[in-house]
C-alpha positions in Angstrom: 0.0 0.0 0.0 1.5 3.3 -1.1 1.8 5.7 1.9 0.2 9.1 1.7 2.7 11.9 1.8 2.2 13.5 5.3 2.9 16.9 3.8 -0.3 16.6 1.8 -2.5 15.8 4.8 -4.2 18.4 6.9 -2.8 19.0 10.4 -3.9 16.4 12.8 -4.6 13.7 10.2 -3.4 10.2 11.2 -1.8 8.4 8.3 -3.3 5.0 7.2 -2.3 2.0 9.3 -2.9 -1.6 8.3 -5.3 -2.6 5.5 -8.3 -0.9 6.8 -7.6 2.5 5.3 -7.1 5.9 6.8 -8.3 6.9 10.3 -10.0 10.3 10.0 -9.6 12.1 13.3 -9.5 15.8 12.6 -10.4 16.1 8.9 -10.1 14.4 5.6 -6.9 13.2 4.1 -5.8 15.2 1.1 -4.4 13.3 -1.8 -3.1 14.7 -5.1 -2.0 11.8 -7.3 -3.6 8.7 -8.6 -1.4 6.4 -6.5 -2.2 8.3 -3.3 -5.9 8.1 -4.1 -5.8 4.4 -4.8 -4.0 3.9 -1.4 -6.7 5.5 0.6 -9.8 4.0 -1.1 -11.4 1.5 1.3 -13.4 -1.3 -0.4 -16.1 -2.9 1.7 -15.8 -6.7 1.7 -18.7 -9.2 2.0 -18.2 -9.7 5.7 -18.3 -6.0 6.4 -21.6 -5.7 4.6 -23.3 -7.9 7.2 -22.7 -5.9 10.4 -21.2 -2.4 10.3 -22.5 -1.4 13.7 -23.5 2.4 13.7 -22.9 2.5 9.9 -25.3 -0.4 9.2 -27.9 2.1 8.0 -25.5 3.3 5.3 -26.3 1.3 2.2 -23.1 1.9 0.2 -19.4 1.6 0.7 -18.2 4.7 -1.1 -19.8 8.0 -2.3 -18.2 10.8 -4.3 -19.0 14.5 -4.5 -17.4 16.2 -7.4 -16.6 19.9 -7.0 -14.5 22.7 -8.5 -13.7 24.0 -5.0 -14.7 27.4 -3.6 -17.1 25.4 -1.4 -20.3 26.8 0.2 -23.3 25.4 2.0 -24.7 23.9 -1.1 -21.6 21.7 -1.5 -21.7 20.8 2.1 -25.3 19.6 1.7 -24.0 17.2 -0.9 -21.3 15.9 1.4 -23.8 15.5 4.2 -26.1 13.4 1.9 -23.1 11.4 0.8 -22.2 10.7 4.5 -25.8 9.4 5.0 -25.4 7.1 2.1 -21.9 5.6 2.4 -19.2 4.6 4.8 -16.4 6.4 2.9 -17.0 9.9 1.4 -14.6 11.2 -1.3 -14.8 14.8 -2.4 -13.0 15.8 -5.6 -11.7 19.3 -6.1 -10.7 20.1 -9.7 -11.3 23.2 -11.8 -12.1 21.5 -15.0 -10.7 23.4 -18.0 -12.8 21.3 -20.5 -16.1 22.9 -19.3 -15.0 26.5 -19.8 -15.4 28.1 -23.2 -13.3 30.9 -24.7 -13.5 34.1 -22.8 -15.0 32.4 -19.7 -13.7 32.6 -16.2 -11.3 29.7 -16.0 -8.3 31.7 -14.8 -10.2 33.8 -12.3 -12.4 31.0 -10.9 -12.1 31.2 -7.1 -9.6 28.8 -5.6 -8.9 28.4 -1.9 -7.9 24.8 -1.1 -7.1 25.5 2.6 -10.5 27.1 3.2 -12.2 24.2 1.4 -10.4 21.6 3.6 -11.5 23.4 6.7 -15.1 23.0 5.7 -14.9 19.3 4.8 -15.2 17.9 8.2 -17.7 15.2 7.0 -15.5 13.9 4.2 -12.9 11.1 4.5 -10.8 11.9 1.5 -10.2 15.0 -0.7 -8.8 14.3 -4.1 -7.4 17.6 -5.5 -5.3 16.6 -8.6 -3.5 19.0 -10.9 -4.3 19.0 -14.6 -1.2 16.9 -15.2 -2.6 14.2 -13.0 -6.0 14.2 -14.6 -4.6 14.5 -18.2 -1.3 12.6 -18.0 -1.1 12.3 -21.8 -2.2 15.9 -22.4 -5.6 17.1 -23.5 -7.8 14.0 -24.1 -8.3 12.9 -27.7 -11.4 10.9 -26.9 -14.2 12.8 -25.1 -17.7 12.2 -24.0 -20.5 13.8 -26.0 -23.7 14.9 -24.3 -25.6 14.4 -27.5 -28.8 16.5 -27.9 -28.7 17.4 -24.2 -25.5 19.4 -24.9 -27.3 21.5 -27.5 -30.1 22.7 -25.3 -30.3 25.4 -22.5 -26.7 25.8 -21.3 -25.5 24.2 -24.6 -26.8 27.1 -26.6 -24.8 29.8 -24.9 -22.0 27.6 -23.7 -21.3 25.1 -26.6 -19.3 22.1 -25.5 -19.8 22.8 -21.8 -21.6 19.6 -21.0 -19.2 17.5 -23.1 -16.4 18.8 -20.9 -18.4 18.1 -17.8 -19.2 14.6 -18.7 -15.6 13.8 -19.8 -14.3 14.7 -16.4 -17.1 13.1 -14.5 -16.5 9.8 -16.2 -12.7 10.1 -15.6 -13.3 10.8 -11.9 -15.8 7.9 -11.6 -13.2 5.6 -13.0 -10.5 6.9 -10.6 -12.7 7.0 -7.4 -14.8 3.9 -8.2 -17.8 5.0 -6.1 -21.0 3.1 -5.5 -23.0 6.3 -5.5 -22.3 9.9 -6.8 -24.1 12.9 -5.3 -24.9 16.0 -7.4 -26.8 19.2 -6.8 -30.1 19.9 -8.4 -29.1 23.5 -9.0 -27.2 22.1 -12.0 -30.3 20.2 -13.2 -29.2 19.9 -16.8 -25.8 18.5 -15.7 -27.6 15.9 -13.5 -29.8 14.9 -16.5 -26.6 14.5 -18.6 -24.8 12.5 -16.0 -27.8 10.2 -15.5 -28.0 9.7 -19.3 -24.3 8.9 -19.6 -24.4 6.4 -16.7 -27.4 4.7 -18.3 -26.2 4.7 -21.9 -22.6 3.7 -21.2 -23.4 1.2 -18.4 -21.4 3.0 -15.8 -21.7 1.0 -12.5 -22.7 3.9 -10.2 -25.9 5.2 -8.7 -26.7 8.9 -9.1 -28.4 10.8 -6.3 -29.3 14.5 -6.3 -29.9 17.1 -3.6 -32.3 20.1 -3.7 -30.9 23.5 -4.4 -29.6 25.3 -1.3 -30.3 29.0 -1.1 -29.2 32.1 0.7 -31.9 33.4 3.2 -32.8 36.0 0.5 -33.5 33.2 -2.0 -30.5 33.4 -4.2 -29.3 29.9 -5.3 -25.9 29.3 -3.8 -23.0 29.3 -6.4 -19.3 29.8 -6.2 -19.7 32.5 -8.8 -21.9 34.5 -6.4 -18.6 35.8 -5.1 -18.2 37.8 -8.3 -21.4 39.8 -7.5 -21.2 43.3 -6.1 -23.9 44.1 -3.5 -26.0 45.9 -6.2 -25.6 42.9 -8.6 -26.6 40.5 -5.8 -29.8 42.4 -5.3 -30.5 42.4 -9.1 -29.8 38.6 -9.2 -32.6 37.9 -6.7 -35.1 38.3 -9.6 -34.1 34.8 -10.7 -35.3 33.2 -7.6 -38.4 35.4 -7.5 -39.3 34.2 -11.0 -38.9 30.6 -9.8 -41.3 31.3 -6.9 -43.8 33.0 -9.1 -43.8 29.9 -11.4 -44.2 27.6 -8.4 -47.3 29.6 -7.3 -48.7 29.4 -10.8 -48.1 25.7 -11.0 -49.8 25.1 -7.7 -53.1 26.0 -9.3 -54.9 22.8 -10.3 -56.0 24.5 -13.6 -52.5 25.8 -14.4 -50.8 25.0 -17.7 -47.4 25.5 -19.3 -48.4 28.9 -20.7 -49.5 30.2 -17.3 -46.3 29.1 -15.6 -44.1 30.7 -18.3 -46.1 33.9 -18.1 -45.8 34.1 -14.3 -42.0 33.8 -14.5 -41.7 36.2 -17.5 -43.8 38.8 -15.6 -41.3 38.7 -12.7 -38.3 39.0 -15.1 -39.8 41.8 -17.2 -37.7 45.0 -16.8 -35.1 43.3 -14.7 -31.5 44.6 -15.0 -30.1 41.3 -16.2 -29.2 39.9 -19.6 -31.5 36.9 -20.0 -29.9 33.9 -21.7 -33.0 31.6 -21.6 -36.2 30.8 -19.7 -37.5 27.4 -20.5 -40.1 25.0 -19.2 -38.8 21.5 -20.0 -39.2 17.8 -19.4 -37.0 17.0 -16.4 -35.7 13.9 -18.2 -34.9 15.3 -21.6 -34.5 19.1 -21.3 -36.9 19.4 -24.2 -39.7 22.1 -24.0 -42.9 20.6 -22.7 -46.0 20.6 -24.9 -48.7 23.2 -24.4 -51.1 20.7 -22.7 -48.4 19.0 -20.6 -49.5 17.8 -17.2 -47.2 16.3 -14.6 -43.5 16.9 -13.8 -41.7 19.8 -15.4 -38.6 21.9 -14.8 -38.5 25.7 -15.2 -34.9 26.6 -16.0 -33.4 30.1 -16.2 -30.0 31.5 -17.0 -28.9 35.1 -17.1 -25.8 37.4 -16.9 -25.8 39.8 -14.0 -23.0 42.2 -14.5 -20.4 39.9 -16.0 -21.5 36.8 -14.0 -23.4 33.9 -15.5 -26.0 32.5 -13.1 -28.5 29.7 -13.4 -31.5 28.6 -11.4 -34.4 26.2 -11.7 -37.6 25.0 -10.1 -39.0 21.5 -10.2 -42.7 21.8 -10.9 -45.8 19.7 -11.3 -48.4 21.1 -13.7 -52.0 20.4 -13.2 -51.6 19.2 -9.6 -51.2 21.1 -6.4 -47.5 21.6 -5.6 -46.0 21.1 -2.2 -42.5 22.6 -2.5 -39.8 21.5 -0.1 -38.3 24.2 2.0 -35.0 25.3 0.6 -32.7 26.9 3.2 -29.0 27.3 3.7 -28.8 24.4 6.2 -31.0 21.8 4.4 -30.5 18.6 2.5 -30.2 17.0 -0.6 -30.0 16.3 -4.8 
């Protein structure tokens, strides 16, 4: 078993001893290479599945939460859900260059690994590789295509974005080998694409999602919120107000797709934002719902506020009374 470099571990971490994997006393172990990651992954054997004591309620051996760092309460909700699901929780931190287009914020995307580690008290392992570790042969020649999902919504304004996301997600799934992967519903189109990839390519992992976590004022949490000035933050609140207006419209038994769209559009009218899209779509395919659609739907919105690209969405049920789940900074998840 390859030892973990103690210089890479947070202060207070006890290095792995024996075959049972690392002992997490004061925080997660930080690993940066493929060999270090392989050394700390703990596989649950058949005997261990019979009686795990306090962890018997956890149905899976390993869960992964994939992030680009700059962590906030939304990420921590994913980690908390992963902890409920699995004995070992791995958080990946990698700013993925494949999902950024020309002129986007790759270089200035917020990075603070020390602050992220301080927040990850519920994780066992943090895998924070460099691009050279993720792409040992250079930029990948073979990449995953999101198909038609990559040409809708975010794919219109950010072509190739979902292809880049899926390529890295698949690589990390291979490296971490989780039983379950936990994603946030705020990136609903990404969740759709990951679920489709797992299904279509027979990837042996379960996908779970956690509901969007919001600031007390309603703004969906995002690492990019750090770019917003106080005035821009205030303008961005129109996105969540539009989602709430759509939820109210959808809660009417006689509501239809047109009424839901109209409610959101009325809230957005005159807002000081640059609207990229507002779409009412099938939550499985991201295709616009038909005028007479009844049942589950997803209202998705994206806009630029100042120079910052923000997204939000609201899961809806048309034609039936909706009972929305509370969405607060401390809940979860999807």
